TORLUM-26114 format. One record per residue: x, y, z of N, C-alpha, C in turn; residue number from 1; residue in one letter. Coordinates in pm, whole numbers. Each point is the difference from the previous one (the first is absolute). Example, Ala and Ser with C-alpha at 12.3 -4.5 7.8 and 13.67 -1.06 7.14 Angstrom:
DRENZA     n_px     n_py     n_pz    ca_px    ca_py    ca_pz     c_px     c_py     c_pz   num   residuo
DRENZA     1319     -569      780      -89      119        0       90      120        0     1         A
DRENZA      -35      105      -72       82      119        6      -77      109       73     2         S
//
This chain:
DRENZA     n_px     n_py     n_pz    ca_px    ca_py    ca_pz     c_px     c_py     c_pz   num   residuo
DRENZA    13051     7277     7854       -5       89      117      141       43       40     1         X
DRENZA       27      135       11      138       30       61      -16       31      132     2         X
DRENZA      113      -15       76        0       25      141       99      119       30     3         X
DRENZA      -37       96       80       69      115       17       41       11      149     4         X
DRENZA      124       44       33       47       24      134       16      152       10     5         X
DRENZA      -57       66       99       26      139       28      123        6       86     6         X
DRENZA      100       61      -29      108       24       97       42      146      -22     7         X
DRENZA       48       60      116       57      129       12      148      -16       26     8         X
DRENZA       74       94      -70      144        4       26       42      138       -2     9         X
DRENZA      116       15       54       73      136      -21      113        3     -101    10         X
DRENZA       -8       76      -93      111       -4      -96       60      143      -23    11         X
DRENZA      123        9      -26       64      117      -12       11       34     -152    12         X
DRENZA      -50       93      -42        5       43     -138       31      134      -23    13         X
DRENZA       96       39      -73       33      142      -12      113       24      -88    14         X
DRENZA       38      126      -19      120       39      -71      107       35      102    15         X
DRENZA      118        4      -44      119       30       73       93       95      -65    16         X
DRENZA       50       86       78       94      107      -62      140      -40       -6    17         X
DRENZA       47     -109       57      142      -40       -6       -6     -146      -30    18         X
DRENZA       89      -36      -96        8     -153      -48       65      -79      115    19         X
DRENZA       75       46       90       60      -85       86     -104      -36      124    20         X
DRENZA      -16     -124        7     -101      -44      101        8       43      137    21         X
DRENZA      120        0       38       17       50      144      -32      143       22    22         X
DRENZA       -7       94      -99      -33      137       26     -135       22      -71    23         X
DRENZA      -70      -97      -42     -131       43      -61      -88       72       92    24         X
DRENZA      -76       97      -61      -87       87       74     -137      -30      -72    25         X
DRENZA     -104      -15       89     -134      -20      -44      -58      121      -51    26         X
DRENZA      -53       13     -126      -61      109      -56     -146        4        0    27         X
DRENZA      -62     -121       17     -135      -16       12      -43      -65      130    28         X
DRENZA     -123      -36       11      -40      -68      121       87     -119       23    29         X
DRENZA       39       -9      142       80     -121       38      -78     -125      -30    30         X
DRENZA     -131       -1       22      -68     -136      -29     -145       34       -2    31         X
DRENZA      -74      -95      -63     -135        9        7      -62     -147       14    32         X
DRENZA     -113      -22       37      -43     -128       26     -116      -20     -105    33         X
DRENZA       51      -65     -128     -114      -44      -88      -72     -126       27    34         X
DRENZA     -112      -13      -50      -62     -124        9       27      -90     -119    35         X
DRENZA       43     -120       22       30      -84     -130      -96     -108        0    36         X
DRENZA      -55      -19     -110     -101     -114      -28      104      -92      -73    37         X
DRENZA       31     -109       68       78     -114      -49      -87     -109      -61    38         X
DRENZA       12      -14     -142      -78      -96      -62       71     -123      -31    39         X
DRENZA      -57     -109       50       59     -125      -30      -61      -59     -124    40         X
DRENZA       87      -79      -75      -54      -57     -124      -42     -148       34    41         X
DRENZA      -77      -16       85      -58     -129       30     -141       13       53    42         X
DRENZA      -75     -116       -6     -138       13       33       -7      -24      163    43         X
DRENZA       95      -81       48      -12      -19      151      148       19       46    44         X
DRENZA        4       68       99      144       29       65       -5      -49      145    45         X
DRENZA       80     -104       23       -3      -38      142       51       92       95    46         X
DRENZA      -42      -20      135       39       87       92      149        3       21    47         X
DRENZA       56     -109      -17      153      -15       16       61       81     -109    48         X
DRENZA      -46       -2     -126       66       83     -108      -18      153       36    49         X
DRENZA     -125       40       46      -27      141       32      118       36      106    50         X
DRENZA       13      -87      107       74       44      100      147        2      -40    51         X
DRENZA       50      -90      -90      132        0      -62       33      124      -69    52         X
DRENZA     -108       38      -93        6      125      -78       20      119       88    53         X
DRENZA      -89       14      110        0      118       77      146        1       87    54         X
DRENZA       41     -112       32      149       -8       73       92       57      -99    55         X
DRENZA        6      -45     -106      105       55     -105      -24      141      -36    56         X
DRENZA     -125       46      -15      -24      135      -32       34      101      120    57         X
DRENZA      -46      -44      106       23       84      128      149        7       27    58         X
DRENZA       61     -106      -25      159      -12       21       66      110      -86    59         X
DRENZA      -64        9     -140       55      106      -86      -19      137       54    60         X
DRENZA     -126       29       50      -23      125       57       88       37      122    61         X
DRENZA       25      -93       83       74       12      120      138       30      -42    62         X
DRENZA       61      -78     -100      142       27      -40        8      122      -60    63         X
DRENZA      -94       52      -86       17      125      -63       -4      107      120    64         X
DRENZA      -76      -13       80      -19      114      107      137       11       87    65         X
DRENZA       81      -99      -10      137       18       76      110       19      -98    66         X
DRENZA      -25       29     -128       96       32      -99       69     -116      -59    67         X
DRENZA      -53     -119        5       64     -118      -62      -78      -20     -131    68         X
DRENZA       32       90      -99      -74        7     -122       18     -121      -98    69         X
DRENZA      122      -57       -5       25     -123      -86      -80     -105       60    70         X
DRENZA       14      -28      132      -88     -119       45     -139       31       -1    71         X
DRENZA      -42      118       19     -155       25      -20      -34      -14     -143    72         X
DRENZA       74       47      -94      -37      -20     -144       -9     -146      -27    73         X
DRENZA       95      -89       52      -20     -138      -31     -121      -66       68    74         X
DRENZA      -37       56      115     -132      -56       58     -121       40      -84    75         X
DRENZA        7      124      -43     -121       38      -95        3      -68     -126    76         X
DRENZA      117      -50      -60       10      -72     -119      -36     -143       32    77         X
DRENZA       23      -48      121      -46     -136       49     -155      -10        7    78         X
DRENZA      -68      116       18     -150       -1        7      -57      -38     -145    79         X
DRENZA       71       31      -93      -56      -38     -130      -17     -154      -22    80         X
DRENZA       71      -87       75      -23     -140        3     -138      -38       25    81         X
DRENZA      -69       75       85     -126      -34       44     -114       31      -96    82         X
DRENZA       30       56     -120      -85       16     -105      -90      103       19    83         X
DRENZA       33      122       39      -95      114       12       49      110      -81    84         X
DRENZA      -82       99      -34       41      113      -78      -43      118       92    85         X
DRENZA       91       98       16      -10      108       79       95      104      -35    86         X
DRENZA      -61      123      -35       68      100      -24       84       63      121    87         X
DRENZA      -58      -20      116       65       34      130      129      -69        7    88         X
DRENZA        5     -121      -26      108      -83       18      111       37     -100    89         X
DRENZA      -46       27     -113       88       34     -102       64      147       27    90         X
DRENZA      -69       74       58       49      142       52      101      -27      113    91         X
DRENZA      -26     -103       82      104      -18      111      114      -51      -54    92         X
DRENZA        1      -93     -112      121      -51      -63       76      114      -54    93         X
DRENZA      -74      101      -69       52      107      -66       72       91       96    94         X
DRENZA      -65       17      114       64      103      103      109      -53       63    95         X
DRENZA        7     -144       11      127      -55       56      103       12     -108    96         X
DRENZA      -22      -27     -127      109       22     -100       48      139      -15    97         X
DRENZA     -102       95       30       40      140      -12      105       34      114    98         X
DRENZA      -37      -50      120       84       25      124      134      -62      -25    99         X
DRENZA        6     -117      -66      124      -65      -29       81       64     -136   100         X
DRENZA      -62      106      -47       64       82     -104       -4     -100     -132   101         X
DRENZA      -97      -85       -5      -22      -91     -132     -105       78      -70   102         X
DRENZA       33      124      -49     -105      101      -45      -84      -62     -125   103         X
DRENZA       74      -67      -96      -75      -55     -122      -95     -119       27   104         X
DRENZA       44      -80       89      -84      -95       58     -113       51       66   105         X
DRENZA       13       97       91     -113       66       69     -103       58     -106   106         X
DRENZA       64       64      -97      -91       54     -100      -97      -97      -65   107         X
DRENZA       60     -112      -29      -78     -119      -69     -112      -36       91   108         X
DRENZA       26      -17      141      -93      -56       90     -108      119       10   109         X
DRENZA       34      122       14      -99      113        8      -84        4     -127   110         X
DRENZA       54      -39     -110      -70       15     -140     -112     -118        7   111         X
DRENZA       45     -105       63     -103     -126       -7      -94       42      100   112         X
DRENZA       20       53      117     -103       53       87      -94       91      -53   113         X
DRENZA       47       84      -92      -93       96      -79      -97      -82      -86   114         X
DRENZA       47      -99      -62      -74      -70     -100     -115      -93       81   115         X
DRENZA       30      -23      127     -107      -77       75     -112      101       44   116         X
DRENZA       43      129       33     -112       94       44       52      133        3   117         X
DRENZA       -6       65     -110       62      127      -26      -69      107       78   118         X
DRENZA     -123        5       38      -65       93       75       52        9      153   119         X
DRENZA       26     -122       39       39      -17      142      153       26       20   120         X
DRENZA       79       10     -112      133       -6       14       68      122      -83   121         X
DRENZA      -67      110       -3       50      130      -56      144       14       47   122         X
DRENZA       20      -26      117      132       37       70      109      -74      -83   123         X
DRENZA      -30     -115      -43      103      -84      -80       68       81     -109   124         X
DRENZA      -85       94      -72       66       92      -98      108       66       55   125         X
DRENZA      -24       67      124       98       69       60      130      -74       37   126         X
DRENZA      -30     -126       57      109      -94       31       92      -36     -125   127         X
DRENZA      -76      -34     -106       71      -29     -120       86      122      -60   128         X
DRENZA      -57      119        9       77      120      -32      121       13       83   129         X
DRENZA       -9      -18      143      114       25       94      104     -110      -38   130         X
DRENZA      -39     -127      -28       92     -106      -33       60       30     -138   131         X
DRENZA      -69       52      -83       52       30     -138      109      114       20   132         X
DRENZA      -20       96       80      104      100       10      118      -63       62   133         X
DRENZA      -11      -81      104      109      -68       68       76      -85     -104   134         X
DRENZA      -70      -56     -110       63      -88     -100       42       84     -118   135         X
DRENZA      -18      124        2       44       92      -98      -87      -27     -134   136         X
DRENZA     -117      -36       28      -92      -17     -126     -101      131       19   137         X
DRENZA       53       98      -53      -64      130       26     -132       23      -80   138         X
DRENZA        3      -38     -121     -118       -9      -84     -117      -70       75   139         X
DRENZA       30     -119       38     -106      -78       75      -45       67      121   140         X
DRENZA      102       64       67      -31       76      124     -103      109      -31   141         X
DRENZA       34       76      -86      -89      109      -37     -157      -39      -30   142         X
DRENZA       23     -106      -90     -143      -56      -36      -85      -56      123   143         X
DRENZA       69      -72       87      -79      -55      110      -20      105      103   144         X
DRENZA       74       83       32      -25      114      102     -100       90      -49   145         X
DRENZA      -16       32     -132     -104       88      -54     -117      -87       -3   146         X
DRENZA       -7     -124      -12     -126      -77       -1      -48        7      138   147         X
DRENZA       90      -17      100      -44        1      150      -59      137       35   148         X
DRENZA       58      106      -33      -43      135       34     -134       29      -79   149         X
DRENZA      -19      -60     -119     -119       26      -75     -118      -83       63   150         X
DRENZA       22      -94       81     -100      -84       60      -28       33      142   151         X
DRENZA       72       82       63      -15       37      140     -116       83       -6   152         X
DRENZA     -104      -41       70     -136       83       15        8      110       95   153         X
DRENZA       60       -8      111       23       94       95      135       12       58   154         X
DRENZA       70       97      -48      138       30       38       16       23      162   155         X
DRENZA     -112       43       66       11       19      129       -9     -125       89   156         X
DRENZA      -47     -116      -62       -9     -117       75      127      -53       48   157         X
DRENZA       92       10      -87      140      -45       31      104       93      -70   158         X
DRENZA       10      105       60       96      115      -67      159      -42       -2   159         X
DRENZA       35      -78       88      140      -42       -3       25      -90     -118   160         X
DRENZA      -98      -90      -18       15      -93     -126        5       84     -128   161         X
DRENZA      -92       94      -15       -1       89     -116      134       86      -12   162         X
DRENZA       42       48      113      117       74       -2      123      -81      -30   163         X
DRENZA        4     -122       49      106      -90      -51       -4      -31     -149   164         X
DRENZA     -113      -23      -54      -15      -24     -133       43      109      -91   165         X
DRENZA      -37      127       50       47      114      -87      147       11        8   166         X
DRENZA       64      -19      115      136        6       16       59      -92     -103   167         X
DRENZA      -34     -126        6       61      -97      -82      -26       27     -150   168         X
DRENZA     -110       63      -30      -34       26     -134       83      118      -52   169         X
DRENZA       35      100       89       96      100      -43      141      -63      -13   170         X
DRENZA       44      -87       88      130      -71      -19       15      -64     -150   171         X
DRENZA     -116      -71      -21        9      -83     -127       -6       96     -111   172         X
DRENZA      -81      114       -6        5       76     -117      123       86       -8   173         X
DRENZA       66       34      121      128       70      -13      107      -98      -64   174         X
DRENZA       -4     -127       31      103      -94      -41      -25      -11     -151   175         X
DRENZA     -124      -12      -54      -32      -11     -132       54      120      -79   176         X
DRENZA      -12      128       64       55      123      -69      144       -5      -19   177         X
DRENZA       68      -51      120      147      -12      -12       51     -100     -102   178         X
DRENZA      -81     -110       -9       32      -86     -110      -12       50     -149   179         X
DRENZA      -92       80      -13      -38       66     -131      119       87      -27   180         X
DRENZA       51       74       98      104      109       -9      139      -74      -37   181         X
DRENZA       20     -106       45      127      -72      -19        6      -61     -141   182         X
//
């Protein structure tokens, strides 16, 4: 028998126009409140352990919300000690890494979140693409951003996210063309 905790949290996920953290401008929604099903790998979870987990997790959310991304990332990583599997936590770690300009690490965590639940994490393709552009991995950026755009069912649902993906896709394609010309 698996035990689930339902928790809500606010995370910041999105692309940025400038690599300098102090001047980053949000291109997509500032935040959204996803529901996370945290699955513990134990048959019985004590109330004490649940409380400890929630304290660590909520601490990460609070640190993230005030711009302490390194500390938040460490808290989300600490959550792994409790033996759960959650694509939402992986996305939170990735988002922290992205804010810290650790783009290749962020890409890896977004990819793992996609492996857990691709249907619920289509946006991870966009974030991988953005991080790939920032890492100068333009071929991977094109592949990921095209995948994101092919999976977006309704462009009017989040036009800023689609606009951002198209912008980064154009940047990546242009850089690849420049590379061929050289």
